[in-house]
N, C-alpha and C positions, 0 to 999 in steps of 0.2 A: 504494500500500500504506500504510494508516494506521500511524503509529508509536505505540508505547506512550506514554501520558501519564506525566509525572513524578509521583511520589508527592506528595500534598498534605500541608501541615503537620499536619493533624489525624491523618492516618494515621501519619505519622512519629512524632508525639508518643505516640500509643497504642502503637505498636510499642516505643518506648523504655520506656514505663511497664511493658509486659508483660515486657520483658527484666529490668528492675530488680526487679520483683516476684519473678520466677523465681530471680534470683540472691540476693536479699536475705532470702528466707524459707527456713527449714530444712525438713527432712522433716516430714510430717504427724505430729502428736502423737497419742497414744492418745486416743480420744474424738472426733477429727475424722472427717468423712465419708469413706467409702471412695472410692478413685479411681473415676471415671466416674459416681458417684452424683449429680453435679450436671450431667451432660452436658457439652457444649462451649458455645461462644457462638453462638447463633443470629444470623443476619445483621441482624436487627432489634434485637439487644442482649440478648434474654432467654436464660436457660439453656435448652438443648435441643439439637437437631441444627442443622445449618447452615441448613435451610429452615424449620423449625417449632419453636415453643416447646413445651417439655414441662412436666409438672407438677412437675418437680424445681426446686430453688431454687439460685441461683448461689452460687459460692464454696465454700470448704472447711470453713466453720464448721458445728458441730453445733447442737443445740437450745439450748445454753448459750453460743453464740459468734456473733460477727459475721464474715462472710466477704465477699470481694470478688473480682472478676475483671475483666480487660481483654483486648480482642482487636483484631486487625488482619487484614483480608482484602483481597485484590486479585484480580479476575477480568477476563480479557480474552477475549471470545468470538471465534469464527472470523470473525464479521462486523465485527470491529474495535471493538465496544462495550467500554468499560472501566468496571468498577465498583470503586471504592475505598471501603471501609467500615471504621469503627473505632468502638469503644464501650467502656463500662464498666457493671458491674452490682454491686449491693450486696445481699447476703443477710443478713437479720436473723433470727437464731435458727432458721434452717432453716424459717421460716414465711412471711416476707414478702420480696419481691424488688423492688428499684427498679433501673431500667436506662435507659440513654440511648445512642443510636447516631447517627452522621452518615454519610450517603452522598453520593458524587459519582459521576455516571454520564455518561461521555463518549459523545456521540451519533455518533461515527464519521463516515462520509460521508453518513449520513441527513440530518443538519443540520451541515455542516462547521463546526468551530471552536466548537460550542456544547455545553453540558453541562446536566444536571439535578441538583438537589440535594434531599435529603430529610433531615429530622430526625425521630427516633422516640424517644418517652419511654414507658417501660413500668412497669406495676404488676402484680404477681402475688401471689396469696394462696393458700397451701396450706390447703385446707379440710377434707381428710379423708385418712387413710391415710398409710403410709410405705412407699415402694417397696422399701427394703432390709429393714427390720425386719418388714414384713408380707409378705415374699416367699413364705412358706409358707402364706399365706392367699389366698382367691380374689379379694379386692377389690383395686383399684388405688389408687395415690395420685392425688388429684384436686386440681386447682388452678383458680381463676378468675383471669382476667387482662384487662387493658386495654392497648392500644397506641395512643397518640395520635401521629398523623403530621402533619407540616407540610411542605408543599412550598415550597422556597425560590425557585424560578424557574418561574413559571407561564406565560411567554409561549408556549412550545411546547404544553403541555397545553391551554391555552385555545384555540389555533388548531385543535387536534384535537377540541375539543368538551367538554373536562372542565368540570364544573360547580362544583367546590369545590377550594380550595387546602389544606384541612386536614380531618381527620376522626379519630374515635376508634373503634377496633375492639375489641369484646368477644370473649373466647374462653373456652372451657373445655377443659382438657387432662386426659387419663387416662394415667398411666404405670404399667406393671406389669413387675416383674422376676421371671423364672422361673429358679430355681436348677437347674442341670444338665439343662435341658429340651431341649438340642440336642446329642445325642451326648455328654452329660456337661458341656457348656459352658453357661454362663449366657446367657440371652436377655432382652433388654429391648425392650418394645414401647410405643408411644405413639400415641394418637389425639387430635387437636385439632380442635375444631369452632369455626370463626371466623365472625363476622358482618362482612362487608366490602363496600364498593363501590369499592375501590381499583383504579386502572388501573396495571398493572405494579407492584403492591405499594405504589403511591402516587407513584411517580416521574412518572407522567402525570396526577396529580391524582386526583379522586374523582368518580364518577358520570359519566353521559354520556347520549347520545340513546337508548341501549338500557335505561336505568333509573337511578334515583337512590335506591333503597331498599337497605338492608343485605341482602346475600344470604348464606345459609349455605354455607360451603365447608369441605371436609374436608381434613385434613393428617394423614399417617400416617408412622410411622417404625418400623423393625425393626432391632435391633442385636444381632449375635452377639459375645459377649465370650469369646474363646478364652483370654485371660489377664486378670488384674486390671487391667493397664495397657494393654490393646489392645482396640479395638472395630472391627468391620466392619459397616457399616450401609447401609441403603437407605431413601430418603425420597421421598415423593410429596406434592405440594401443588396443589390445585385453585385456579383463579383465575377470577373473573368476566371477561367480555369485554363491556365497556359502551361502547366507542368504535368506531363503524363504520369510522373512518379508521385505526384502529390496533388491529386484532384481536389477541387473545393466547390462548395455550393454557396447559396445565398445566406445572409444573416438576417435575423429579425429580433426585436425585443418588445416587451410589454413593460412599461415603467410607471411608477408613481413618483411625482416630484413635488416637494413641499418646501416652502419658504417660511421658516419659523419667524424670521425677521427680514428686514430689507436687504441685509448683507450676507445672508447665509442660506444655502440651498442643500437639501439632502434628497438624493434620488435613489430609490430602491427599484431594481429591475430584474426581470426574468429574461435571460439572454440565450439565444440559440445561434451559435456560430456555424452550424452545419458541419461538414466534414473538414477535418484538419489532418493532413498527412494520412496516417493509417487508421485514424479514429473517426467514426461517423457520429452524427448527432451530438456534437459537443455543446452541452447545455450547462447553465449555471445561473444562480441568483447572484447579484452583486449590489454593493452600496457605493455610491459616489458622493463626495463632499466637495462643494464649491463655495467660495467666498467671492464677493464682488463689491465694488464701490464706484 
């Protein structure tokens, strides 16, 4: 039976930063963004859901302010894989977002004693609309983004046939808020279209014998907001499968996200990552902590 890996220094540092931010910053001032209007921290560092970036901008800052967020997440699947992720994001005037995240992925008994590492650097630009102030209009908020990914440990990916250690993924996101659309409750939807050749989101490198061109993949999120500080959501993310030796399938999650105060978010989720290497149906529950101001 594999034992849980000890939290790594980056994860512990991010967790400590999140707690300090949540304790050190007071309630949201008038003019700050509404709760949930910047989403939570996506596992690759961007503002959004757990699996997918949204068109929303990180942090609690309005159009006249600078905001920021930090997150920490740990997942252990039933096959013994362990993902530890942490990161930060900076939102500039609710228009531009800069983000960074670091992953460590323990390989369980598939490759005993070994792990994979991934660094992700993100840039997002809101180009049109406002999901909150345009909620009574038909158009969504739209953002363009880039995520540059760099694999830190390529021995295993190269053995499996990966062709690249790093890559940059472009995406476009559409986020729309419908007021009172679900039995009087607000509803938030997002669609993200991503160009990618990542294997397991980049943990197994990029490209393979099944192709080395960017492939369009869809990511979708739908969130019910029964209260201003509570969200119940479902996400779906398609992934290419470019390595014959390590096939992969879609990922999805069901999550409950709660803001106990303006600067702290807790997200509890059930996650299905599909097939990872030789293990199918890799599922797990996980808890993610985010602080923002």
